[in-house]
N, C-alpha and C positions, 0 to 999 in steps of 0.2 A: 420430683413428682413420683410418688409411690403409687403402685397399682392397687386400686381398691374399687368397690362398687361406685363410690362417689366420683372417682377419676373417670371411670367408664361412662357414667351419666354426663359428667361435665364435657368430656370430649365428644360424646355422641351428639349432644345438643349443639355444641359449637359447629361441628361438621355439617349437621343438618341445616343450621342457619346460614352457613356459607353458601348453600345452594338456594337460599331464599331469593325470590324475584324482587323483594323489597330491599331498598338500599340500606335502611337503618339497621335492621337486625343482621344483615350481612356484614356491615362495617363493624358492629359490636363484636360479632363472632371472630372476624379476622383480627381485630385488635386483641381479643382475649387469647387467641392462639399465638399471636406474635409475642405477647408477654410471657406465655407459658413456655415458649420455645427456648428461653434463656435458662430454664430450670433443669437441673440434672434429671436424667431418665425420661425426659419428654419424648425423645425419639423412640425409646423402648416402649413407653406407654402407648404411643400411636400405633406401633407395630402390633402390640397385643390387642388393640382395638380391631385392627385389620384381621387378626386371627380369630376374633370372637364370633362364632357362628350364629349367636342369638341376635346380632346387630344387623339391621337392614343392609342389603348389598350396596345400595346407593351411598350410604354413609361410609361403609368400609372402603368403597372405591375412592371416595373423596379423601379419606384418611390415607390411602395408599399413595395417592398423588402428593399429598402433603409430606408424607414420610420420605418419598423420593427427593422432593425439593429441599427438605430439611437436611438430608445427607449431602446434597450437592453444595449447599452453602456452609455447612458446619463440620463435615467430616474432616476436612483439612482446609480451613478457611485461609485465604491469602493474608499476608500481613497488612495492617491498616495503612491505607495510602494517605498522603497529605490532603487534609481537608475532608476526610471521611466523617460523615455525621454519626455513623453507627459502627461500633466494633462488635462483630459477631462472636458469641461465646462458642468455642469449639466443644464438640461432644467429648465428655470425659472418657478416658481409656477403659475403665471398668464397664461403662455402658456400651462402648464399642464392642467389647468382647461378647457381651450378652446378645447384642444385635446379630453378630456374626454367627453365634450358636443357633439362633432361631430362624434366620431369614431364608436359608436354603430349603429346609423342609416345608416352611410355610409357602414359599413360592411354588414348589412342586405340587402342593395340594390345593392351591387356590383356583378360583374360576379364571377363565382366560383373561378377562379385563384386568382383574387384580394381579394376575400372574405377570402380565406385560409390564405393569408399574413396578412390581417387586424385582423383576428381571433387570430393569433399568437401574433401580436402587442398588442391586447387587453389583452391577457393572461400575457404579460410582465408587463403591467401596473397593472393588477390585482394582480400579485405576490407581489407587493410592497404596493398597495393602498387598495386592497379589503379585507374585506368589510368596515373597519373603515373610510378610507379616500375617499371612493367612495360609499356612501350609496345608490345612485340612480341607480347603475349599475344593481343589481339583479332584482329589479322591472321592469327596462326597458327591460332586456333580457327576463323575464317571459312574459311580455306583448307582446313582439315581437314573441316569440314562439307560444303563443296562437293565435295571429292574423294570423301568417303565416300558421299554421297547419289548421286553419279553411278555409283558402284560398287554401289549398292543395298545397302550395309552399314548398315542402319538401327539395328541394335543399337548400333554405335559412334556413329552420328549422334546417337542419343538420349543417349549418355553425354556428348557434347560439349554438346548442348542443355541437359542438366541442369546442367552447369557454368555455361553462360551465364545460365541462369535464376537460379542462385544469385548470380552477379555482379551482375545487373541488379535484384535485389530491393531494393537500397538506394534505388532511385528511388521505391519505394512508401513507405518507412518514414522516410526522413530529411526534415528540414525543407528547404524550398526556399531555397537560398543561391546566390550567384553561382558558387561552386566546384562545387556539385552540378550546376547547369545547364551549366557547361562540360564536366563529365564526361559528362553526358547527350548533349550535342551531339557529343562525340567518338564515343560509342557509336552514335548515330544515323547519323553520317557514314559509319561503317565497317560498320554491320550492318543498317540499315533495309531497303535494297534486297536484300541476301542473304537476309534473313528472309522477305521476300515471295516471292522466287524459290523458296526451299526450300518454303514453304507451298504455292505453286501446283504445284510439281513433285510434291510428295507427294500433293496432291489428285488430280493426273492419274493417278498410280500407283494410287490407291484406286479412282478411277472406271474405269480400264482393267481392274483386277482384277475389279470387280463386273460390268462389261459383258461380259467374256470368259468369265465363269463360273468364274474361277480364284480367287475370293475365299474362301479357307478361313481359319480362325481364325489359323493360324500366319502366313499372309501378311499379314493385316490388322492383327494386333496391333502390330507395331513402327511401322506407318504411323500408326495412330490415336494411339499414344503420342507420336509425333513431332509430330502436329498439336496435341495437347494442350499440349506443351511450347512450341510456337510461340505458342499463344494466351496462355500465361502470360507469355512474354517480351513479347508485344504489350501486355499489361496493364501491365507495368512501364515500358515505353518510352513509353506514353501517359498514365501516371498524373499527372505533373506538369502537363502541358499538351499540346494536340494538336500534334504536329510537322507541319511542312509536307509532308513526304513522305507521311505517313499521310493527310493531308487530300487530297492529289492522287490518292492511290490507294485512297480509301475504298471505292469500288464493288467493286474486286477482293476486298478483305477481306470486305465485307458479303455478297457473293454466296456465298462459301464458308461464312461463319458461318451464314447461313440454311439452307444445304443440310444442315449437321450437326444442325440442330434439326428438320428435317423428314424426312430420309432415315434408314432403318433398315438395319442390317447383320446380317441373321439368321445368317449363317455365323459371326460372332463373338459376337453377343448371345445366341444360343441355345446356344452351346457350353458345355461344362462349365467350371467355374472362374470367373474374374472377368471374362469377356468383356463382359457387360452393364455392369458397374461401370466398365470401361475406357472404353467409348463414352460412358457417362453423365458420366464425369469430363471428357471433351472437351466435351460439351454444357454442363456446369456452367461450364467455363472460358469458353465462348462467351457464356453468360448474364452472367457477370461483366464481360466486355468490352462488351457492348451496354448494360449498366447504367451502366458508366463513361462511355460516350459520351452516354447519356441524361442523366446528372448534369452532365457538364462541357461537352458540345458539342451541346446539345439542338437548336439551330437547324439545324446542319449535318446532324444525324442524322434530322430529322423526315421526310425523304423515304423513309426505310427503316422508319419506326416502325410503321405499321399492319401491314406484312408480318411484322415480328418479333413484335408483340403476338399476331397470329393464330397464328404458329408456336409461340410459348411457350404460349399457351392450349391448343392441341391437344396439346402435349407433356405439360402438366400434367394434363389429363383422364385420360391413361393412367398417368403416373408416380405420381399421388397415390394410386392404388389399391394400390401396392406399397410395403411397409415397407422394402424393401431399397434404395429409390431416394430416400432422404431428402435427401442432399446436393443432388441435382439439383432436387428439389421445392423446397427452401429457396431456392436461387439463382434459380430460375425465378419464384417468388412475389416475391422481392425486386425483380426487374425490373418486374413488374406493379405493385408498390407504388410504385416510383420513378415510373412513368408516371402512376399515380393521383394523385400529389401535384403533378404538373406542369401546364402549361397545356393539356396534351392529355387532361385528366381526362374530357373529354366521351366518350371511348371507352367509359367505364363508366357512362354516364348512363341507359341504357335499363333499364327494369324487368326485362325478360327476362334481360339480362346480369347484373344484380345477383342475380337469383334463381339463375342458374346458378352464379355465384361462391359463393353461400352453400351451395348444395346439392352442387355437384360439386367445389369446391376447398376451401372452409373446413371444412365439416362432416366430410368424410372425413379431413382432416388433424388436426382437433381431437379426434375420437373416439379413445378409448384403444385402444392396440394391445398385442399380447403383449409387445413389447419395453419398453413403458412399465411394464407390471406387473412385468416382470423387473427393471428398474432400481429400481423402488419397493422390491422385496423384497431385492435383492442389493447395492445400492449407494445407501443412503439419503442419504449426504452429497451425492453428485452429483445425485440427484433433487431434493433441497431447493435446491441451488445453482441448478438450472435453474428450478424451479417457484416457490419463494418469493422468491429473491434476484434474480430477473430476469436471470440470465445465459444464458437459453435463447433469445436472439434468433436463434440459428442452428439452432433446432429447428423442425420443421414446425408444431407446435402453436402456438408463439408467433408465427411469421412469418405464418401464416394470419390470425391476429387483427390483426397489423400491417397486412396488406392491407386489411382492413375499416376500420381506423382511417384509413388513407390515403384511401380512397374517401369516408369520412365527413367529411373536411375540406371537401368541396364538396357532398356529398349526405347530410347528417347525418340528416335526417328519413327518407329512403328506407332508409338502412342500419339505423336504429333499428327501423323497421317490419319489415323483412325478418328481422333477427336476433331480434327479440322473438317473431315468429311461429315462428322456428326453435326458440327456447327453449321456447315453449309446446308445440310438437310433440314435443320431447324428453320433457317432463314428462308429456304425454299417453301416449306409448309406455311410460313408466315405470309409470303407473297401471294399464296393461293387465296387466303382469306384473312387479312390482317386483324379484323375485329374478333373473329372466332379463335384464331390461332395465336393470340398475343403471348400466350405462355411459352410458345416455341422461341420467340425472340428473347424473353426473359431467360430461358434456358441457355441460349447461345451466349448472352452477355455474362451469365453466371459462370459458365465454363471458362470463358476467357479470364475473368477477374480472379476466380478461385485457383486456376492453374498457373497464374502469373508468378514469376519468381522475383522476390525482393532482392535487389542488389546489395551486396555485403556492406553493412555499416551505413546505409543511406535510406532515403525515402523513395527511391526510384524503383519501378517495376519494369520487367521485360517479359515478352512472350514470343514464342515461336509459332503459336497457333494461327495468328493473323498478323497482317501488317497493321500496326496500331493506327497510323494516320488514315489509311484506307477504311478500316473498320469504323473508326471514329466518324469519318465523313459520311459513310453510307448507312450506318446503323444508329449511331449515337446522336449526330447532329439533327436529323429529322425529329427525333424525340425531344431534343432540347428546344427546337423551334416551334413545337406544337403550341398553338395559341391558347388551348384549353389546359390550364395548369392542373386541373383536377381529373382529366381523362386518363385512364390507365395508370393510376398512381404508382403501381409497382414497377412499371416500365420506366417511369420518370425517375424513380429511386435508383434503378439499375443503371440508367444512363448517367445520372449524377455521380454515382459511385465509380463508374468507369472513368469519367472526366477527372475525378479526384485522384484516383490511383495512378493514372498515366499523365498527370499534369506536367511532369517534367518533359515528356516527349511531345506534348501538344505545343506547337509554335505560338509565340506571343500574339501575332496578329489574329490567328484563329481563335485563341482563347479570349482575347479582348472583344472580338466580335460577338462571342457568345455570353460574355459576362452579364450584359443587360437581361438576357434570357434567364440566367441563373438567379438574378435579382428578382425576376418575376415569380420564380418558383417559391420565393419566400412567402408568397401569398397563398400557396396551396393549402387546402384544408387538411390534407393528410399530414400527420405529424412527422412521419418518416421523410416525406418529400421536402418539407421546409427545413427539417433538421439537416438533411443531406445537402440542400442548397447552401445553408449557412456554413456547413463544414467545408464544402467545396470552395467557397469564397475565402474562408479563413486559411485553408491549406494553400491556395494559389498565392496568397500574399506572403507566404513563407518560402516560395521557390527562389533559389539562388542560382545565378549563373557563375561563370568563371570568376575567381577572385572573391567569392562569397558576396558578389554584388546582387542586391535584390532585383529580380526580373521585373516586378511590378512596383511602381512608385505612386506617390500621391497624385501626380498628373494623370496617371492611367485611370484612376477611379473618380477623379473630380467631376467628369461630365454627368455621372449618375449618382453622385454621393448622397444628395438629399433624398432621392428616391430609395436608395439602398438603406439609409438610416430609418426612413419612414417605414419601410417594409420589415426590417428586423424588429423594430419595436411593435409593429402590428402582429408579427408572429408570436410575440410573447403574450398576446392577449387571446390567442386561440385556445380552445379547450385542451387540457392536458399539457399544454406547452408553456404554462405560466412560469415554470422554472426549468425551461429547456436549456441545458448546459451548452449544447452545440450553438444555439442562437446567441447566448451571452458571450461565449468564447469568440464568435464572429464579431460581435460588437467591440470587444476588447481589441481584437487584431486590427479592425478597420480604423479605430481611433488611434492606434499606434502608428498607422501608415499615412492616413489622410491629412490633408491640409485643413486644420480646424479653424474655421471662421466663426464669427459671432452667430451667424445664421445657422450653423451646425451645432455649435456648443450649447446654446440655450435650450433648444428642444431636447438635446441629449441629456443634459443634466436634469431637466425636469422629468424625462422618461426614466432615467436611472434612479432618481430619488423616489419616484412613484413605486418602482419595483422594490426598492430597498425598504420603503415603509411597509409594503405588503409582506415581505419575507420576515421582517422583524416580528410580526405577529406569531409566526410559527416556523422557525428555521428548520428546513427538512433536507435540503440537498446541498451538502458541503462543497461539492465541485461547482455547482451553479453559483453559490454564494461567493466563492473565491473569485471566480471570473467577474462577478458583479462588482466587487470591491476593486479588483484590478482595473476594470473599465472606468470606474470613478477616478481612480488615481491617475490613470494615463490621460484622461480628459482634463483633469486639473493641471497636470504637468505641461501638456502640450499646448493647451489653449492659453494658459497664463503666460507661457513663453512668447506667444504671438501677440496677445492682447491682455496686459496686466489688469485692465479695467474690469475684466470678467471675474476677477477673484471675489468681488463683493456679491455678485450674483450666485457664485458657487456657495459662498458662505450662507447666503439667505436660504438657499435650497437645502443644503446639507446639514446645517447646524441643528435645526430642530430634530432631525432624525438621529444624529449622533448623540444629542442630549437624551433622546428617548432610549437609546441603547444603554446608556449609562444609568439612567434613572430606573429602568425596568430590569436591570441586572441581567441582560442577555449575554451570558458568558461567552457563547460561541463567537460573538462579534466584537468582544472587547479588544483583542489584538488588532483587528482591522480598524476599529474606530480610533484607537490611539495613534495608529500610523497615519491615518487620514488627517487627524487633528494636528499631528506634527508637521505634515506637509502644508497644511493651511497656515500654521503659525509661522513657518519659514517664509511664507509668501506675503504675510500681512503685517500690520503695525500693532497687533495684539490689542484689540479693543477689550472693553470691560468683560464681555461674556466669556472670553478666554481666561481671564484672571480667575473667574470662579472655578473653571476646570483646573487651573494651576493649584488652587487650594485643595481640591479633591486629590490631586496628584501627590501632594505632600503627606496625605494621611497614611499611616502605616498599613491599614487594612487594604489599601489599594494594591499593595505589593505582595500579598500573601500567596496568590496563585502564580506559580512559576511560568505558566504559559503567557501571562501578560507582561512579564518583566522586560523582554527586549523592546516591545512596543512602548511601554511606559518610559523606558530609558531614552528611547528615540524622542518621545514627546518632551521629556524633561530637558534633554539637550537642546531641543528647539527653543524652549522658553529661555533657557540660560543664554543661548546665543543671541536671541532676539532682544531680550530685555534684561540685561545683566544689572541695570540700575535698580530694578524692582527686587533683585535678590539681596541687595545690601542690607535690608532689614535683618537684624541678627537672628530672630527666631526662624525666619524662613531659611536662612543659610544653615542653621542648626538642623532643620528638618531635612534639607538636601543631604547634608553630611551624615545624618542618621540613616538615610536610604543607602548611601554609599557603604556605610559600616555593615548594614544588614546584608547587602549583596556580596561584598568582598569576603565575608566570613565563610561563605559556602563555595566549594570548588565548582559547583554547577552554575553559579551566577557571578563568580568573581570578575570575569571579563566585563560583565555589564556594570559592576561597581566601578571598575577603572574608567569605563566610558563616562560615567557621571563625574568622577573626580577630575579627569582630564578636561572635561568641558568647563568645570568650575575654574580650574587653573587658567584655561585659555581666555576666559571672559571676565574674571573678577580680579580687581586690583589687589596688590599684595597687602596693602594696609587693611583691607577688609578681611582677607583670608588669614592674616597673621595670627590672630588669637586662637585659631583652630589648627595651626600647622603641626604643633607638637602632638596633639591628639591624633592627627592623621597618621603621622609616622608610627605612633604606638600601635594603632589598629593594624597597620600594614606589617609591622615587625612581629606582632603577636601571631598573626596569620602565618607568616613565614616560618615561625618556629613550630607551629602546631600542625601545619599541613602544607608542605613545600611541594608544589607541582611545577613542571616545566612551564606550563601555561601561565601560572601565577608569576614566576620569576621573570619571564619575558615581559609581562604586563608591568611589573614593578620597574624594570629597566626603562621601559618606554615612559612611565610616569616620571621617574627621576630625571630622565632626559628632558622632558617637557618642563618640569620645574626648573631645571638648570637654565634652559634657554630663555625662560620667561623672567626669572628672578636672579640669575647669575650663579656661577659655580660656588662662590664663597658662601652665599646664602644657603645653598643646598648643603654644603659641608657643615656649616654652623648649626643649622636647625636639626640635622640628623644627630650631630654630636651632643646636642642639648638633651636628647633622650637618654643617652648613655655616653660617657666620655670615650672618644676614639672609636665609636662603633662604625663610623663611616668607612674606616679602613677595612674593617671586617666585611662589611657589605660589599665593598668594592672588590676585595680579593676573592671572596668566596662565591659571589653571585654575579656581579657585573662583568668582570673580566672573563670568566669561563663561559658565560651564557650569551654574551653579546653576539657571537657568531650565529646564534639561532634565530635572530630577528628576521622576520619576513615582511613583505609589503613595501612598496616603494616609499611611501611617506614615512613609515616607521623606520625603515633603513636610513633614510636621510636624517631624520630627527635624532636617532641614537648615535649615528656616526658623528654628526656635527657636535652633539652634546659631549661625546667622549673626547672629540678633538679639542673642544673648549677646555675640558677638564685638564688635559695634559699640557695644553699650550698657554692657557690663561691663568691656571692655578697650579703650576708644577710643584710649588713648595709644599702642597698638601700630600705629595706622593714621594715615596722613596724610589730610588732608581729602578729596582726590580719591578715594583708595581707599575711604574711609569712605562717601562719597556714592555711588560706583559699586556697592558692596556693598549698600547700602540699596536702590538702584534695582533690583538683581537680586532682592532679597527681595520687593519690592512686585510685580514681574513674576510671580514664583513664586506669590504668594498671591492675586493679583487677576485673573489671566488664566486662561481654561480651557486644559486641557492641549493641545488641538489647535491653539491659537493660538501656543503658545510652544515646542512640540517639533516639530522637523522629522522627518518620517517617512522617515528614511534610515538604516536600521540598518547596523551595521558589516558589511563583507564577512566571512563566516566564514572561519576559518583551517582550510582543508581539509587542509593538510599533516599535521596532528596526528591526523586521524581517518580518512582515506581508507583503504578496504580492511578496516576492522574491522567484522565482521558484527554482533556483538552490540551492541544499543543500550539505553540506559536507558529504561525504561518506568515512568512515574509511576503510583503507585497512588492513585487519586482518593480512595478511602475511608480512607486513612491520615490524610488531612487535612494541614494546614500549620500548624506551630507558629510563631506570631509574637508576640513580646513587645514591648510599648510601653515604651521606656525613659523616657518622659515622661508617665506616667499622671497626674501632678499638674497638667499643663497640658492643659486641655480644648480651647482655641481658640488656634491659633498667630497668628491675625490680632489677637485681643485682646491676646495677649502682646506682639506687635510694638509696637502703638501705646501700650500701657501702659508698656513699657520705654523707648520713645522719649520719652514725656511725663516720666518720672522723670529721664532724662538731660538733657532740655532744661530741666527745672525746676531742676536743680543748676547749670546754666551758662546763664542766660537770654540769648537773643539770639545764641548761638554757632552753633547748628545750622541754624535756618531758612535763612540765606543759603547754606549748603552744600547743603541740600536743593534750593533754587531753582537752584543752579548745575549740579548733577550728575545730578539726576533728570530723565528724559524728561517732557515736558508731560503725557502721558497718565498716567504714574505719579504725578506730583504730584497730579493730579486724583483718582486712585485712592486715594492716601494720605489726602487730605483727606476723601474719602468714608468711609474706614475710621475716621478720627478722629471724624467726625460720628456714625457708627453706634454707636461705643462711648463717645461723649460725653467725649472728651478733646481737649486742645489742645496744640500744640507751640509753646513760647514761646522 
């Protein structure tokens, strides 16, 4: 796309039409731009349009956004992934160089809105090219900053600083490598001194404006923002390690840092708008910088420490009282927490200091505020994410408690005493006026739960602040027994959270007495309350006593099971909880524990099908959807075990929905649907409607998406096991073997191919499979020669073993040698013998050891004495040594090429179970089978085999074989 007046007019009209409120011209313009994006110099042309002063600002801004997005997708596009509909054309190198030549000066000289877009675009280029492929960038940006700051153009200065900040962020997030450190050195050499010069120059401008009385909001705003950006760049450049330049000039930085924590700027902070937030953002950045030095350079920083602790302390006493200053409060408390866990913890040792921390910092920040109540009511998912799931480390409530935990590392008794007094004080205020002072009770509960210690490696919590049972009985139980489930909902949530956290300490009789109350709370209107009630029930059912014995069983929940199931499904009908993952997880857990009668099963399958039909319209919450399918699977499994007549009812409810998933191509649900269908096929007699699905299953297109493969294999196995007679039709068997061939050819799916093949061998008679046997061996041996992995070889040994036990050792030898004369010996010596010891899994171990035993004992003539002895040696290793002693823990490197970029992944449904058939049910003990078979062989040819055993078995294996013979009272002659 060459730059010309016609190009200018075309692009201008397109960008103008993309802003149209009318859909048709907007779609036409977007389509025209999409087509143009594939042409060389498109990005350059759009950038020139942005630079054209004669074009309307609105059009130029739209073009700047498009330019940024064009670079994001095409500067260094990822390789096309499997199934991608569109392959993006990368920007040609000559065009890239021209863009890099123009973009910096254009960004510097643009209006603020366009400047911000070009700054982001420049950061996109920098992510891939800076510094090695763009050595002129940093010098150009440094020169621009210097020139602009001397001209007092701080709006443009901040645009350049924002770009530098984006470029340098990689030093925070990437692992330390030699390449990263070389890039960091380059940036430090070119920008450490200019950064300090700019920081000090801007500080002087701020000080001069304040001293001269000219410090109005408009003057201070760009200066303060510039200092904030300098602080963020300071953080990035110091993150990996303390650079020499910053160590030499630490005092200059620290003097200014402390000033911004202690000085106020009323002209800006008291102005309307975000003036206070802007200054607080600078203070937060300073707090992060001094926290970084405290963590990484404690010894060098200690000379400044007490002054900063005092400054942060004073700042907190003011900021904690304001709900609008949360970010500053959090970063300031984090700094004090870092100090409290260091060797300088004595700064917090005095009783009066601890008392002030509790009263003036912790309590004001833990006490509920209006915004907490608003979050509770308006966004329950975010509230739970912060409150129950522990993602609230950046909230003032949690970080205030983290400060206490930090101090308690060295002063546990003092902290426990102060906080216990604070808890009692809160409860005392509550008793004075329960209705008015309910937040005091919430504060007491929050302090106990947030300061509780999780026991290592478990789900139990402990606390020294209160006696758990006493606190539970006096504070929590009254809340649980409140008859109005909607009164004081935040207290109800806190009580349920306490019950859930300390569930291991609450005795079973007390917990069972309260369970009906928890079930009542499922009817609460507040989403958090019925979510916490569901979570409480679900977690209680997971509690284990000694010996991993479940504390709560089906008999414990039977008395109120129908009410429980009615209430959980009612909760899913409440506004905003239609896809409540906590409620669905509760349903899954209850169905996994409860006694599932017909009276429970039928309403449950109807309820789950209703939900499934709804989410099929627009799948949104993958966690909810997973628990939904798990719930269906566990209901089918457990109910059909008790009452097989329910299967037809499950089919009647589920089948239309599963057909809808397949017909509407709902990709997210394909793996689930196939697994459920496999479960149903295994339980039924395969009526006609399943046969139609089997036909779909055999189509090559069904297997194109790798995420579907494991579930499809499971379904195919179910059909083969259930109705092998239907598979006898030659064309169908050819299709099945075609699927096997496709899967086994790729290292990422070869195990799935073997599952298909093994199932065919297990369920189809030899006369049916015979015409295809040679083709099967050719496919396997071609793959063996082209891509030999440990996983493939192990699967090949398992398959050959299955073939042998099904059709006989001579048939195995003859069909393999039919591919190429005497190739069986090569396969045996190079693959079977050395890799047999790597087999894992009880059924697999039994199968391969028995097959190998049959090979040496029933067809010894096929083996020379050395191969016979080495195979026996491998069998003894397999049977006598523990898995960890014979299997190297070095898995194959996965084949990323087959799966990179494909978003959907296979998710296994635990409750569908795993169907495993033992092809050797008649053999109970493979060790006994080995020594018995050897004894029979030796008895038929006395004196022939003991010398071979002595020559080719390792000494340890000879001893192990002798031990096995003694164990089973046999001798080898």
